C-alpha positions as CSV (number, residue, x, y, z in Angstrom):
1,X,0.0,0.0,0.0
2,X,1.0,3.6,-0.4
3,X,3.2,4.9,2.4
4,X,4.8,8.3,2.9
5,X,7.3,8.9,5.7
6,X,7.9,12.5,6.5
7,X,10.9,13.6,8.6
8,X,13.3,16.5,9.2
9,X,11.2,18.8,11.3
10,X,12.3,20.5,14.5
11,X,12.8,23.7,16.4
12,X,14.7,26.5,14.6
13,X,15.3,30.2,15.2
14,X,13.9,32.8,12.8
15,X,16.2,33.1,9.8
16,X,17.3,29.5,10.1
17,X,17.0,26.6,7.8
18,X,15.6,23.1,7.8
19,X,15.4,20.3,5.2
20,X,12.3,18.0,5.2
21,X,12.3,14.7,3.5
22,X,9.6,12.2,2.5
23,X,10.3,8.6,1.5
24,X,7.6,7.0,-0.6
25,X,6.7,3.4,-1.2
26,X,3.9,1.2,-2.5
27,X,3.4,3.0,-5.8
28,X,5.4,4.0,-8.9
29,X,6.9,7.1,-7.4
30,X,8.6,8.4,-10.6
31,X,5.4,9.0,-12.5
32,X,3.5,11.0,-9.9
33,X,3.7,14.7,-9.0
34,X,4.4,15.2,-5.3
35,X,3.3,18.0,-3.0
36,X,4.1,19.4,0.4
37,X,1.3,20.9,2.5
38,X,1.3,22.4,6.0
39,X,-1.2,23.1,8.7
40,X,-0.6,25.7,11.3
41,X,-2.5,25.6,14.6
42,X,-6.1,26.7,14.2
43,X,-5.7,27.1,10.4
44,X,-6.6,25.0,7.4
45,X,-4.1,22.8,5.6
46,X,-2.5,24.8,2.7
47,X,-0.3,23.8,-0.2
48,X,3.3,24.8,0.2
49,X,5.0,23.5,-2.9
50,X,4.6,20.9,-5.7
51,X,6.8,19.2,-8.2
52,X,6.0,17.3,-11.4
53,X,7.1,13.8,-11.9
54,X,10.3,14.6,-13.8
55,X,11.0,17.9,-11.8
56,X,10.2,20.0,-14.9
57,X,7.6,22.1,-13.1
58,X,7.7,23.4,-9.6
59,X,5.1,25.6,-7.9
60,X,5.2,27.4,-4.7
61,X,2.8,29.3,-2.4
62,X,3.4,33.0,-2.6
63,X,4.3,33.0,1.1
64,X,7.4,30.7,0.5
65,X,8.6,31.8,-2.9
66,X,12.3,32.6,-2.9
67,X,12.8,30.9,0.5
68,X,11.7,27.2,-0.1
69,X,12.9,24.8,-2.7
70,X,11.2,21.5,-3.5
71,X,13.2,18.7,-5.2
72,X,12.9,15.0,-5.7
73,X,15.1,12.0,-6.4
74,X,13.3,9.3,-8.4
75,X,16.1,6.8,-7.8
76,X,15.5,7.0,-4.1
77,X,11.7,7.6,-4.0
78,X,12.2,10.8,-2.0
79,X,10.9,14.3,-2.2
80,X,12.6,17.1,-0.2
81,X,11.7,20.6,0.9
82,X,14.6,22.9,1.6
83,X,13.4,25.8,3.8
84,X,15.6,28.9,4.3
85,X,15.0,32.2,6.0
86,X,12.4,30.7,8.2
87,X,9.8,32.9,9.8
88,X,7.6,32.3,12.9
89,X,4.6,32.1,10.6
90,X,6.2,29.0,8.9
91,X,5.5,27.1,12.1
92,X,3.2,24.2,11.2
93,X,3.0,20.5,10.7
94,X,4.3,19.7,7.2
95,X,2.8,16.8,5.3
96,X,4.0,15.0,2.1
97,X,1.2,14.2,-0.3
98,X,0.5,12.2,-3.4
99,X,-2.8,12.0,-5.3
100,X,-3.2,8.6,-6.9
101,X,-6.4,7.5,-8.7
102,X,-8.4,10.4,-7.3
103,X,-7.3,9.6,-3.7
104,X,-5.1,11.6,-1.5
105,X,-2.4,9.9,0.5
106,X,-0.5,11.7,3.4
107,X,2.6,11.3,5.4
108,X,2.3,11.3,9.2
109,X,3.5,14.9,9.3
110,X,6.6,16.5,10.7
111,X,6.5,19.5,13.1
112,X,8.4,22.7,12.2
113,X,8.6,25.3,15.0
114,X,10.2,28.6,14.2
115,X,10.9,30.5,17.5
116,X,13.6,32.4,19.3
């Protein structure tokens, strides 16, 4: 079955950096677009960044453009999110996502806390 394992979250000071990773299994990873979402306390889940199957297209939320970079390695079934210049408003649980056959699959989430 589809499994997504998120990791890499933690506590970081404003202006710092973190790298999130998601290891996928149970489906042909290389042919599916992948997406990172986040959900802050008391807010709805929002799309952060997406990447096409061969990395040709990458899209970002306006709030993270220029600071976050999404990438993938189809040989390792992984998708990463490099986060720089982190702000307190980036504090959230971050989830890896794939939509396959009209169904959404989610990682367990990894908590990112940006605080001094």
